[in-house]
N, C-alpha and C positions, 0 to 999 in steps of 0.2 A: 667592613673590615671579614673578612671571610676567610672559612677554615674547610679543610674537605668537606662535603656531604655527611652527615649521619656523627660529625665527629663529638663525641661522647661529656667531651669538659671545654676547659678554656687551657690550652700547653704552657708548662714552663719557658718562656723567655729567658735564651742563656746572649746571646750575641750583642755588642756593645752599642749600637742603635738602639735596643731595646731598654734601653736606663744601664745597662753594665750589669741586668739583675745574675744573679749567679746561683748554683743550682742549690747554695744553702737557703738563698731566698725565696727560695721556690718551694711552700712545704709541702706536707701529705694535703692531701684530700678534708680525710679524717680522722683527725691524729687522736689517741685515745684517752679515753672520758676523762675529766678530770689532767689533762695535762696540756700546755700552753703550744702554741704552732712554735719549729724552726724560727729559727730569728732571721729578724725584718731584714731587709737590706740597709746597710752602711748609707746611701746617699738620700735615704727616704728624708731625715730630718733634715737634709738640704731641699729638698720640696719640696711646691705650697701644697695644702691640703685643706680639702671643702665639707664641710656636710650636706648629703644629698638628704633631700625629701623624699618621705612614705614610696610616692611612688615612683621617686629614680632609684630606692636603694630595692625595690622591685623588679627592674626590669635589670640592674645592677647582679641579682643573685638568680635571675633567669638566662643571663650569659655567663656566667664563673660557674653553672651548675653543669650548664650542655642545654637544658631543655630554650635556648632559642637557636640550636648548633642549627647552621653552622656559623653558624656566630661566631665571631668572637673578640667583637668592639663594638664601636659607636660609627654607625653609617657616615662618609663622608657627604657629598653635595653633591658629587656623579653617581651613588649609589646610589642615595635618597631621591633622585631623580626617575632613576632608571626603575626601583621600587613603587612609584608614583606611577608613571607614565605605564608602563610594562605587565606593572606587579612578578618583577624576577631580580635576581644580585642580577650584575654586569656578566657576569660567568652562567648566566643563561639560566641558573637554579631558581626555580617556583617560590617565589617568600611577599607574602605583602602586605607584612606587619615595618612600619618605619621602626629603627627607635637608634634614637638619638636623643642627646644631652646638653639641656638649657641651663646655663647658669647666669648669676647676675656678672656684668662682664668686670666688675671691681673685685671679683674673689676672685678672678686668674691674671694676674700679673701676664702685661701683653710677652713678654720672652719667656714665660715658663711653657718647657719641654715636655714634662712630666707632672702628673696630680694624685696627689693622694688621696682616693675616695674615702669619705669616713661616714660609718655609723652616726646618728644623731647623738651618740654617748661620744663621740673623739675618736674611737680604735677605726684604726687604718683596714680597710679588706681590700681593696686593688687598690693599682696603679694603672692609670690614664697613660699611654706615651701618645703627647697632641701630635696627633697631624695634619688638622685643621682645625681652626676659628674663625668661624665667620661669625658673621649679624644672622638674625632673625629678618626670613625674609618677608618684607610686611610686617613685623611684629616689633614686639617691643623693645624701643634703643637700648633700653638698658639692661638687656639680656646679649649673650653669644651662644654658640651651639658650636660643640667641640665634640671631633672624630679621632675615632684611633682605636688601638688593641688595647687590651686592659687586661694586664695580668694578676690573677688574684694569691691575695699575700694569706687570706684565713677566710677561714669558714666563718658565717653571721653562728653568734652564737647564745642573743636572747629572742626573749616573745613568746609569749604561748604558745604550746601545740606544737614545740620547734621538732620535738622527739618526730611529727608524722611527716613535716615539712625533707622526704627526704630526697637523695641526689635521683637525676631519673636512671639512669645505670641502673642503681639498684632497685628499682622498683620493675627497670624493665627482667631484671634477673630476676626476678620472684616470679612475677609471672609468666616468663617463659618455665620456669622450673614445678614439680611439683606443688598442690597446692597443701598450702598449711594452715590447721589445724583454724577454726576460728574458735577462741579464746568465750567463754561463756560470759552471762551478766552474774558481778555477784558474787566471785569464787564458781558457781554454776557449772558443772562440763562442758566443755568446748564442741564444736560439733566441726563436721568435716569441710575442706575446704570445697570451691567450685572447681570445673575441668582447669587444667591444666595446659598453658603453649594456646592454639590457636586464634583465634577472635577473641579478642576485648574491645565491650563498650562503655566508652567516657561520656562522661556526662559532667561538664564545667556549669556552675553557677553561682550568683551572688544572691540567691535566697534558701531558706529554711524550707526541707523540701516534708510536701503533704502526700496526702494519701492519692490522689492523680499523679505525682511524681514518681513515687514508690512501682504503682502500678507499672503503669507505662516502663519502668526502668526494668520490671520481671517480665512483661510481657516481648520486652526487642531481646532484654537477655536468652529468656526460652529462645526467641526468633531466629537469633544467631549460633546458639553454644556460646555462649561467650560468660567471660568476667564478667564481673562491673566494675569499671573505675572511677570515683570519684572525687573528682577538684572542684573545694571549694576556695574560689578565688578571693583572697583574701588582703589584697591589694585595694584600695578604694573603696567609696561606700559598700552597704551591705542591702540588701530588701527588707522590709518591714525589721531586723534588728538591728539594735544602732551599734555594734561596728562587729569585725570579721571572728570574736573571739566565738563571740555568741552566735556567729553563723556554726560554726564549726561545730559547737557541743549540740546544736539541734540535729545536726547532719548527725552526728554518732548516736545520736537519740534515735534517730533514723534508720541505722543500720542494722539493727537487728532482726527487720522489715524488709531485709532486699535479700537475693540469693548469696550463700553460702561460699564466702570467699571471695565479698570484697572488700575492695582497696577503698580509704579512704588515705586519701594525699592533698595537704595547702596548697595551692600557689600562687604566688603574689606575684596574679598578671592583671593589671592596672585597665580600667575599661581605653580604648581605643577609638579616638573619637571618629569621624567619618561623616560623609552625606548620606551616609543610610539610617535604619532607626538603626539605638546602641546596640539591641539583641544580634542581626546582622551585621553592624564593623563591627564586633568584635568574636564575628565566626570563625574566620581567621585565623588569630591569632592566639586561638580557644584551641583549631583544630594541629595549629602548631608543635604547640606547647603538649596536648594528649598525641598528638602520635612521637615525642620524644619522648615521651612517660610509658611508651609502650600499646599503645591502643590501635585496634586497625579500626574504629570507628566510632563516628561523631553522633549523640544525640543531640538534635534541636531540639528546644524548648516551644519557638515560635512555630506558628504552623502555615506562617505565608511566607517559609523556608521555600526557593526554588530554583532546578539546576538541573542538569542531564542524569536521565537516569543511570548507574551503572551497576549496579544487580538483578539478582533473579527477587531481592524482599523488599523492593522498595528503596532502594540507597540512593541517593543522589552526588555528582561530584559536582562542586563549587571552585570558582575561581578561587586561587589561595589557601584554596582547602587542601592539606596533603591525603586526606585520609575518607571516605566515605562519609558522607553525613546521611541521618536521618530524619526526620522528620516526622516529633511528638503528634502531632496529628490533631484532631480535636475529639477532644475527651470527655464526659461528661460522667454526674454521678446518678446513679439509679437507685430509687430510692428502691422500688420495689423488688430487685436482687440483691443491694445495699453492697453494691461496686460501683467500683470506675472502669470503664470500659466507652470501646471510641465511639462515638456521637451518631454513626448511621446504626448501630446498632441496639439503639434505645428507643421507646415508640416515644412518636415526636409531641412532646408535649408535658413527658412525663418525666424531662430529666432538670438534674439542678447545678445548674452553671457555679464555679471554683470564685470562692472569694479571691475575690482582687488585694490587690497587696494595702489599698489604702481601706477599705474595707476588714481586710483580718489586723490593724495597726488601730483601727476607731474600737474593733473587739477588743481589743487590747486594751486599751487606752481605759476603759471603760470598767474593767475589771472581771468584763463577761466570760461568760466561758469560750471557750473551744470547742466545735463543734465539734462529735467524735467521727461525723461523714468525712470529715473536712480532716483533719489528723490522727495520728495515734496519739494516746494519751501520755506516754513518754514526751514525744515532741510537745505536745500541750505543756506540760507540765517546765521544758525548757524556754518556749516564749514565753510563758508569762512570766519566769524566773530572769532571761534578758529584758525585755516589758512590760515592766510592772504598773501596774492602773497609774494615774497621770496623779491622785491623791498622793501614790508614796512612792512618787518619782521625782527627784533631784531635779531642780529648778533654779537660775539664774534669772533674775528681773533685771533689767539692765538700763538705766534711766539715765538720757541723756541732753541737754541744752545749754544752753548759754550759761556764765555765772549771774546767779540773782534772778537763775528762773523759776524757779522753787524746788528743784528735784529734790535737793538732799532733805526738804522737809516732807515735801512726799514720801519720802523714801523711810525719815525717821517714823514721819505716821502708819506708814505700813510696817514697817519691823513692829512699833509697838502693839500695833493692830492683831499681829498675826502671833506675839509672843500672847496678849491675851488668852487669842485662841486656845494655845496649848497646845496642837496638832502635829505642830510643823516646828521644827528644829531652825532656828534664821539665825544669818550672821550679815550681820552688817558693816557694809563695807564703801565705806562715804569718800568723795573727793579725797577733799580735807586731812584726813586722819590717813586714807593711802599715803598723802603726797610726805607727810613724813614721820611713817613709818616704812612702807614696802616699800616705797621709793623714793625715799629722802637721797638727797643731792641732785635727782634727774633737776635738766633745764626744763623748760617752754619751749626747747627745741622740737620741729618736727619728729626729728628720729626718738627724741628722748619723750612726748608724749604718746608716739605710737608704745615705745616700751612699754610707758605706766601703765598703758590699754593692756598689752599682754601681759604686763604683770594681775592684773587686779582681773582678765579674762583666766588666767591658771590656778590663782587661788578660789574663782568661783567653779571651776572646772573638777576642782576636789570636794567643794564644799556639795556640787550636786549626784558628784562620784555616791557619797554615802550619804544620799539620801536628804540630802539638805535643803533652803531654799535659803537664797545668795539673793540680797541687794545691794548694787552696786549703785552707784550715784556720781562718775563721771563725765565731766564735761564730752568727755570725746568727740572730736569735735571733724575727726577723719571717718570715712566711711571703710576706709580700706579697713583701718585696723577697729572696728565697730564688727567688720565681715569675720575678722579672724577670730577674736573673742565668741564671737555667736558662734563657729566651727568649734573650735576648743572645747566649749559646753557641751554643743549639741552631739559629741561622741559618746558625751555618759548620762547628759538630761536632755532638758528640756531647755530657753533659752528664750525670753519675751524681754523686745527692746521697748522702751515708752519714751515717746520724744512729749520732751516738754517745750511745750512752743512759744511760750510766753514774748511777747515782742522786746526786740533789744531795748527799746526806748521807756518800754517797761524796766526790764530787768537794769536800765543804767541809774530810772528814779527810787529802786530800790538798793540800791550799791549804797550801803553805810561805809564800807571803809574807799569811797570819793576813784576807786580804780577806772573809772568811766571815765570820768574826769582828766585825771592823768591818761590815760592810753591817749583822748581826744587831743592832750597840751601836747603829746610827743613827748612825754615825760616818762611813758614806759610802754618800752616794745613788745611785740611777742605777745600781743592781749587779744585774745578768741571773741570775733564780734568786730574789733574796731579796726585793729592791722593784722590778725592772722582771721583766718576765715574758719566761718563753718559750714561744712558740707550736710545739709538738711537732708534725715532718712528718707530714704523711698522705700525703707523696709519696714516699717514701725507695726508692731502690734496692736501700739495704743497711740493715740496722741494727746495731752492734757493742756491747756491756754488757761494757768493761772489768775489770766487778767481778767475770765469772765467766769470762773468757778473758784470758792474757798478751798481750804488745806481740808477739810473733813470730804468734802464732793469729793475733789481727786484721791484722794483716798478710797473712798468709798468705791470710785470704779474700777480704779486697780483690780480691787476685793472682788467687785462686780464678773470682772473677766477672769479672777483666776478661780472665781465658782463657774463663769457656767461653760469654763474650759475643762473643769473637772479637777483642777489639782489642790482644791477648797471641797470639805462639805459644804454642801447650802445650809439655810436656817432652818430647812425644816429634816436636814440630814443629824443637824448636831443640835447640843444641848443647849448650849446659846449662841445669842444674834452676833456672828463677826462684822459687822461695816458697824462706822463710828458715827453715829447720825443714818442710818437709816438710806433709802435707796438715795442716788443723786434728784435733786430736790431744783436748781437751779433754770428756770425756764430758758434762760438766754446760755448758758453753757454749751461748750461744741463737744463732743468726747466724740474719737474716731479709732475702731476696730478694723487693722487692716484696712484693707482696701474701700469699707464703708464707714457712711459718716450719719451719726443717727444725733439728733437734736432733741438734748434733756431739758 
């Protein structure tokens, strides 16, 4: 669905065909602080509603704010096909980003012609007038794809750094006008802003800024006589740091090193999939959004960007990118001059390469200092805050396995061993206790089993958020539910999956309650390992078979993983030994860590 080219925002609709939305139902874009929006449509209560995922909320915000102009809704099949094949909208407007909405088929009644789109707290943000409902081509039969125009009901209100997530039209107006004074740090006097009007160089990123980025941004801004517009991409995963809030903090920490007048505007643009490498596939979407915010040029971080020359300063024209692109090129640190500069200007062999994301992550995990040649001290401090050493970081240890496999026994032994050490706060979420308290009333259906794991994952994430260790020991038979728990915890801490792979016959022989016998006799149903499936983990960080090792050996194996991974101090670093009986010692036991198998 398209509006006129360059439309600043989604317009309010008053036609009967657009859900009879009246002037009262189309609130102003930005109500005075502290005041509620004007009345919502009377029809709202009769329309079905659906909460959107983080990625979907980001796309909705880009649509309703005008960052995706000229789109005014989700593309239908014909529009999406034209975008995919020709890189244009049906009217010929260049457009390379398919913007679609996929929802669970049972979430939208078949006869619904409107759908209220909600945030994750249930607040209505917009109304979709459904013009098309179709199955995903070659996709999940449980999903449908909806198309149609979107009418905004209210602005999103919540989320960190919401004050920085400004509307494109406001940013464009500031960039076009006189540059404002840039506030000083900690109450110090401000400094004059950069050049007003003219060129604007945008840089969209999911990674914290280091000295290479700062050097390149300063250099190219000077070459173009441009103001800088930094767009932290806050929907989807960030690099190195755990979430979008940390990404924004690290970029704000780098802003004093950038030219005066630099603007930082977080943008909820999710990664776009494609056949090209991720950075290249994201460039068209980044260019579209940057142009909507007033950028005249886009700096591409990849040195491999290729396109048609479009200007005297090495700018390139790329298909689907509405503004010229500047390839950052290959830069390195010159230790003799103590600056970052183009590789061609450094004496061969003298250069120092940039730390990769994995190298920087490993450095932070170990607690080592971030080198000054790589990042300014202010950025290094924020990196350490966002990603503390593993020994100080929250962690969920998630045991999974059949009933009777020994996972609860190992989990209790591990909790005791960690409590004896006294260097970490420990919470034990055993499967039976959780069923009695947190998940009381749930059945053993697939849906309720998944909900039980989601509740455990939520509590474990809260424990990890505050630096504690959560030890969880449910059966957790389904891979999808385990993956959801891993993702939930990984947003705030670390997650280790321990698969207790004890064979089912051994589990049945240990069964004191006779549940396996009853299940095999058909007296009870829905019993994992007999009448219900157990999906063996393929992503376990540690695999233990308690038919071949004792409880102390299993506990010691987990402790060894925690020590070698850096989550616990080793015996040489602590006053008291951690293990409950020394190193694993049974010659026939099998311990698998990640993809490798070691015989103890």
